C-alpha positions as CSV (number, residue, x, y, z in Angstrom):
1,M,21.9,-8.3,-2.3
2,Y,20.0,-9.5,0.8
3,V,16.4,-8.3,1.2
4,C,15.7,-10.2,4.4
5,N,18.7,-10.5,6.7
6,C,16.8,-12.5,9.2
7,F,16.3,-15.5,6.8
8,G,19.1,-14.7,4.3
9,V,16.6,-14.1,1.4
10,T,18.1,-12.3,-1.6
11,E,16.5,-9.9,-4.0
12,A,16.8,-12.5,-6.8
13,Q,14.9,-15.0,-4.7
14,V,12.1,-12.6,-4.0
15,Q,12.0,-11.7,-7.7
16,R,11.9,-15.5,-8.6
17,H,8.9,-16.0,-6.3
18,A,7.2,-12.9,-7.8
19,D,7.8,-14.2,-11.3
20,G,6.3,-17.5,-10.1
21,G,3.1,-15.8,-9.2
22,A,3.6,-14.3,-5.7
23,C,2.1,-10.8,-5.9
24,T,1.9,-9.7,-2.2
25,P,4.3,-9.6,0.6
26,R,2.3,-12.2,2.4
27,Q,2.7,-14.6,-0.5
28,I,6.4,-13.9,-0.6
29,A,6.5,-14.7,3.2
30,S,4.7,-18.0,2.6
31,A,7.2,-18.9,-0.1
32,C,10.5,-18.0,1.7
33,K,9.7,-16.5,5.2
34,A,11.0,-13.1,4.2
35,G,9.2,-10.4,6.2
36,T,8.0,-12.7,8.9
37,D,10.5,-12.0,11.7
38,C,11.4,-8.3,12.3
39,G,9.5,-6.9,9.3
40,S,12.1,-4.4,8.3
41,C,12.3,-5.9,4.8
42,V,8.5,-5.6,3.9
43,R,8.9,-2.2,2.2
44,R,11.7,-3.5,0.1
45,I,9.6,-6.6,-0.8
46,Q,6.8,-4.2,-1.8
47,A,9.1,-2.2,-4.0
48,I,10.3,-5.4,-5.7
49,L,6.7,-6.4,-6.3
50,G,6.0,-2.9,-7.7
51,R,3.7,-2.1,-4.8
52,G,5.6,0.9,-3.4
53,A,4.0,3.3,-1.0
54,S,0.7,4.7,-2.1
55,P,0.8,8.3,-3.2
56,R,-0.7,10.7,-0.7
57,R,-4.1,12.0,-1.7
58,E,-5.2,15.6,-1.3
59,P,-7.9,16.0,1.3
60,A,-11.3,16.5,-0.2
61,Y,-12.1,19.6,1.9
62,Q,-9.7,22.4,1.1
63,G,-11.1,25.0,3.6
64,G,-13.6,26.7,1.3
65,P,-17.4,26.6,1.7
66,V,-18.9,23.4,0.5
67,L,-22.4,24.9,0.1
68,S,-23.5,28.4,0.7
69,E,-26.2,28.8,3.3
70,A,-28.9,29.3,0.6
71,E,-27.7,26.3,-1.4
72,G,-27.5,24.2,1.8
73,A,-31.1,25.0,2.8
74,D,-32.4,24.4,-0.7
75,A,-30.6,21.0,-0.9
76,L,-31.9,20.0,2.5
77,E,-35.5,20.9,1.5
78,E,-35.2,19.0,-1.8
79,A,-33.9,15.9,0.0
80,A,-36.7,15.9,2.4
């Protein structure tokens, strides 16, 4: 199956380059040009390399108070 239609690069070719040491989409691009034209195949290349989309992280601030007013004042005085 083709991964990169622009240059006719197959999934097997990408996997071969990965097995040969290419571990980033840029290294795959250097080896076979896949991902260097329209870029639509970069996500598939990342998936083949096992570098899928990063999981979304929860925001650190969830809407509750970080410090109460008393704790905030004490912390500021101690830091000074």
